[in-house]
N, C-alpha and C positions, 0 to 999 in steps of 0.2 A: 639747297641751291637748285634753281630750275634748269631743266635740260632744254636744249635748243631743239626745235623741230627739225628732224633730219630724215633722209631716206638713204638707202644703201644700194650701191650698184658697183659692179666691177668695171674699172676704167682701164682701157688698154694702152693709152698713150701718156697723158700728163699726170695721172694719179693712179694709185693702186686700188683704193677703196674709199667709200664715202661713209664718214662717221660724224658724230657731233663735234662742233667746234670746241665745246668744253664738256667735260663729264662732271656731273654733280656728285658730291660726296653723299653716300647713302648711309643710313644708320647701320652700323656693323658691330658685331660682337668683338671681332678682331679689328684693330685699327689698321689704317692703310700702311703705317710703318711696319706692322707685323706681317701684313700680307705680302709686302715686297721685300721682306728681310732675306729672301733666298736669291735675290736678283743676281748678285755677283757670282753665284755658284751655278746658275742656270744659263743655257745658251740663248743668246739673242739672235733671232732670225730676222735678217734684213730683207724685206720683201721688195724685189725688183718691180719696176713699173710697166715694163714692156716697151718703154721708150729708150732706144739704145743710147741716145745723148744723155738723158738723165741717169740711166743705169751705169754708164761708164764713169761719170763723176761720182756717183754714190759709192760704187765699189772702190774707187781710188781713195776717196776721203775716209771711208770707214776703215779700210785696210791700214791707212796711215795714222789714224788717231783714235780709233775705238779702243779703250783701255780698261773699262770697268767690268767686263764680262766676256766669256767666250762668245764668238759670233760666227755666223755662217749666212750665206745668201740663199734665198729661195724664191721661187716664182709665185705668182698669184694663186695658181692651182695648188701648189704645195702648201701655201698658207691656208687655203680652204680645208685641206686635208688634216692639218695639224693644229688649227687655231683653238681647238677644245682641249688640247693637252697642257697641263700645268708644268710640263717640263720646259716650256719655252716662253720667252718674251718676244714681242714682235715690234720692229721699227719699220714704219711704212709711211708712204706719202698718201694723204687722204684729201678728200674734198668735203667741205661743210656748207650746209644751207641754213641760213638764219631765218627766223620767223619773218613772214611777209615776203621773203624772197621767193621768186618762182623757179629759181635754179641756183645751184651752188656757185659762189663767187670767189672763194679763196681755197687754196691748197694749204695743208698743214703737214708738218713732220710730227708723227704721233708715235708714242711708245706705249704699248699695252701689254698686259699679262694674259697668257693663254689660260683657258679654263672652260668648263661646261657652259658658262654663261653665254659663250659665243654662239651656241645653238639658237639663242633667242635674238641674235643680231649683234653686230660689232659694237653697237652703242652700249651693250650690256657688259662688255669686257672692262676689267679694271684698268683705267687709264692712269699712267704715271705722269705724263706731261704731253702737251700738244702745242707746237709753236707755229704761228702763221708764217707761211713760207713764200707764197707767190700768188698772183692772180690765177684763178682756175682756168680761164679760157685763153688768156693772152699773157703768159709769163714773159717777163722782159729779158730773162737771162741773168739778171742781177742776183737771182736766188742762188746761182752756182757760186757767185763770189762770196756769199755769206754762209754757204753750206758748212765750211769748217767751223765757223763761229757757232752756228746752231748746234752742231754735234757736240761741241764742248759745253755749251749751256745745258743741253739735255743731260749730258753725263754728270755734270756738277749738280744739277738740280736733283737728279735721281739719287745720287749718293747722300746729299743733304736731306732728302725725304726719308731715306733709310735711317738717318740719324735722329730726326725729330719729326713728330707728327705735325707740328705747326708748319713746317715747310711743305709736307705732303699735301696738306689741305688748303693752305693759304693761296696757292697759285703764283704765277710768275709776277703779277703786278706787285705783290707783297714780298717777293723774293729778291727784288732789285736792291743793289747796294745804294746807300744814301748818296745822293749827288753832292752833298756837302763835302764828301771825302774825295771829290775829284777836282778840287780847286787848283791843283798843279797841272791839270791836263788841259789840252785844247779840245773844246767841243766843236766838232766840225759837222755841219749839217748840209746835205745836198740840197741845191736849189729845187730839184725835182721832188724833194720830200716835203715841200712847203705847201700849205693850203693856199688857195687863191685869195683868201681874206688877208694874207700877210702881204701888205703893200710895201713899197720901197721905204717910206718914212718909218714904218714900224720896224722894218728889218734893220735900218741904220741905228735905231734906238737899241736894238738887241746887240748889234756889233759893239756899241759903246758899253754894253753890259758884259761883254766878253765872249759872245758867241761868234763863230766863224761860218760863213756861208760860201760854198764852193760848187763848182760843176760836179755832176754825178760821177763822171769818169775819174776826176781827181780824188774824190772821196773813196771810190772803189780801189784806186791804186794804193791808197793808204792802208786799206783793209788787207789787200793782198800782200803788201810789202811789210805788214806787221809794224807799221810806223809807231815808235814808242811815244808815250805821253799824249796819246790821241784817243778821243772817244768819238765814234762815228755814228751816223744816223742810218736808219733803214725803215721803210714803211711798206705795208702790205694792204691792198684794197682791191676790190673787184675792178676789172677793166671797164665794165659798164654798170656802175652802181644802181641798185634799185631801192625802192622804199624798204627800209629795214636793214640795208647793207651796213657793214661795219668796216672801219679803217683801224689798223694797228700801227703804233709808232714805237720805235725802239732806239735806244742808244747803248753802245757797248764798247768796251776797251778793245782796241785793234790788236793788242798783243796777247793778253791772257783771256780775252773774250768774256770778262765779267760783264754781266747785264746791269746797266745803271738806270735805265728807264724803260718802262713797258706799260703803255696805256692804250685804250681803244676808245672810239667814239662812234655814234651812229652818224651815217652820212645823210645829210639833208640839204635843203635849199640854202641854209645859212652855214652849214658845216660841210665843206667838201672834203676831199681826200688830203692827207698829209698833216703835218704838224700845224695845229691851230695857234692863234695868238696866245691863248691861255696856256698851251704847252710850253711855248717859248718863255713866257713870263715865269712859269713855274721852274723851268730849268735854270734860267738866269738868276732867279731869286734864291735858289738853293745853293748857288755857288758864291 
């Protein structure tokens, strides 16, 4: 799997570190499952960002729902001092730059294992999972609404990766639960999560196929209220997309936070940010 072109820097406000958007699986004597088999017995260090607003939410949600390993909080400086230790795993906010982009466009929530590889750069550390979280330069604030969702997805994915190598190597796109199993749920998509190519006529066709479109605030209320029987949308893209920029699209259960849909596409003249027509057709057809 090809690595993305990246550069690394300490970020004091909206992110902690800069690492690749995806980490490729390398040829290994020990499989990834074996390498992370000690996860539940090791301490996860949650790296604060230096942004009091972000850090307050991160500390609150981690304290409320992190359940799969001992954890503690540390600063960026403490991370730098301990990142080479195999006694720790690290959960941190990162920024990623894709090929052809002149600057990073997306923030990620990333879980990595400490080790001597960190001496060569954060991109060399063993990555467990990395989830697109928010725009790098202009986060909307909606990322804090989905923070509890993402923490649960990260934990579930980690445990399942410890159980089977196929989960550890296949990535989130192949980790999603089949949408055909969601026929009893309402699929609610924020109007702001739609690409500009989705016109009113097409949207009405999708409504007849069972999809529901609502204002972003109403969708966020459902996520925060844990509305049962609901699958909600979330998208992540750069605030100012460039050639080579990427948009991520997700659907998840608002109660147990099961990830049902996870796809990405390159942003271009014909494909803007948000769910494309082909995404909506795929979702409606699967149900």
